[in-house]
N, C-alpha and C positions, 0 to 999 in steps of 0.2 A: 321310616321317612324322616322323622324328627332328628334322628341321629345323623343322617346324611346331610340335612340342612345345617345342623349345628357344626359338623365337620367342615362344610363349605364356608360358613361364616368365619370360623376360627382360622382356617387357611387363608381366606381373603384378608382378614385383619393382620395376620402374621406377615403375609407377603407385602401388605401395604406399609407396615412399620419397617420391614427389612429393606424393601426396594424404594420406598417413598421417603423414608426418613433417615435410617441408619446409613445406607449406602451413599446417598448424596452428602451427608455430613462428613463421612469418612473421606470421600473423594475430594470434597472442598477443603477439608482440613489438611490433607496430604498436599494438595496443590498449593495452598497458602504457605505451608512449611517448606516445601521443596522448590517451588517456582513462583515466589511471591509476585514478582513484577509481571510475569506472563499471565498469571492467574487473574491479575487485576487489569488486563487489557494492554500491557506494554505501553503505558502512558508516558509521555514525555513532558517534563516540566521545564519552564524557563522563568527565572525570577519568582519562583514560588507559585506560578500559575500553570495549569495544565494547558498545553497548546496543541496537543495532538497525540497520536499513537503511531508506533512504528509498524502497526499492522494494517492501517487504513490510509489510503492516499490523501494528500492535501491538495487544495486547489491553489497552485502558485501561478501567477500570470505576469508578474513584474519581470522585466528583462534581466534584472540583477540576480534573479534566482534561477535555479534549475527547475525545469518544468517536468512534471510526472506524466504518466499516461492519462489520456482523456478518461473521464468518468462516464459510465453509461447510466448512472442513477439520475432520475428526474423527479422533481424539478430542480433539486439542489445537487450540485456535484459532490461526490464522495459521501453520500448519505447512507450510512450503514443500515438504516431501516428499510431501504428500498434497493438492496443489493441484487443485481441481476445483470446479465449481459444484454446487449442491444437486440440480439436475435436477428441481426441483419446479415444475410449471407453475402458472398463476394459479388454476386450479380445484382444485388439490390441497389437501385439508383440512389436511395437515401444514404447508404453507406459511402458510395462513391462521392457524392456531394459533400458529405461530412469530412471525408479524408482530404478532399481538395481544399476545403475551407481551412482545415488544420495546417496543411502544408503552406497555404498562403499566409496564415498567421505567423508561422515560423519564419518564412522568407521575409515578411514585412518587418519583423523585429530584428532580423539579422540578414540584410540584403547581400552582404558580401560573402556569405557562406554558400559555396557552390557544391558542397558535399551532398550526397544522397541522404534524404531524410530517413532515419531508421523507422521501421514499421511501428515500433511500440510507442513512438511519439504521436502517431496519428490514428491509432486504433485502440479501443478500450479492451480491457481484459475480460475474461469470462464473468468475473464478479462485479466488474465496474468500479472496484475499490483498490486496485493494485497500488501498493505504496512504493514499488520499485521500478526501475528502468534498467535497461541493459547498459553495460559499459560503453557500447557504441552510441547509444542515445545520450549518455552523459558527455562523451567526447564531442559529439555534434554541437553541444551547447557551451563547451569550454571557452571558446574565443569570445562569444557574446557576453558571458558572465564576467570574464576577466576584464573585458573592455569597459563594461558599464560600472564595474567596481574599481577600475584603475589598479588592477592587481596583475602581477606577472602570470601569464597562462601556465607556466611550469608549476607555480604554487597551487593553482586551481587543480591542475592534473594530479598533484600530490594528494590533495584532499579527496579527489575522486578515487584514487588508488586506495587510500586509507579507508574509504567507505564502501569499497567493493567486497562483497562476500562471494566466496567460491561456491562450488557445487556442494550440496549437502552430502556428507560422508564421502566426498570426492567424486561421486558419480551421479547423484540425483540432481535434476534441474540444471539451470544455467547460471553463470555468474551474474550478479545483480548489484545494483546500487540503490540504497534506501534514500529517497529524495529528501525527506524531512531531516534525517540525520546529516546529510550532506549540506543542506541549506543552513542548518544551525551551525555547523562548522565554518561555513562561509561567513556567517554573521560574526563569529568569534575572530576570524582572520581579518575581515575588513567590513566593519559595521556600516 
């Protein structure tokens, strides 16, 4: 019996060292060496200060910026510590009311825009932290952003096109625009 207990303890300690220390160190070291930026959260810096991450949405509400998807995290928007969807189905009156309020907010800030509001501007993603919008959602906002910044809409469209990522490997997902990267490019174009 003592021999069996000793073998179990030795195996337990060996697996703890292997899977709890050596493997995490090797994986972390490889990630730091091969994908340093991504391994550290894809942080974005401006003037030496960290202002966000390309992986987590930011709360933009000024008309001169492109707006991202609504956040489902509460009480603070885009809070990575409380990532989750709203769990509100299409027949839920709370979702219907929230979508109507978001549409009203978009129409209020740009009353001359008669286009249909893209769904990703009024509904949260599954994580509640989506940093990207569809090219259609970006196009919906081009006129407002160009007008408030006093910039030619064609230049704003060029920035949208430059910040549009295609499908991964050409087939996975949908084309998307990273809102933080686009807004930073806008600030460089017309502060």
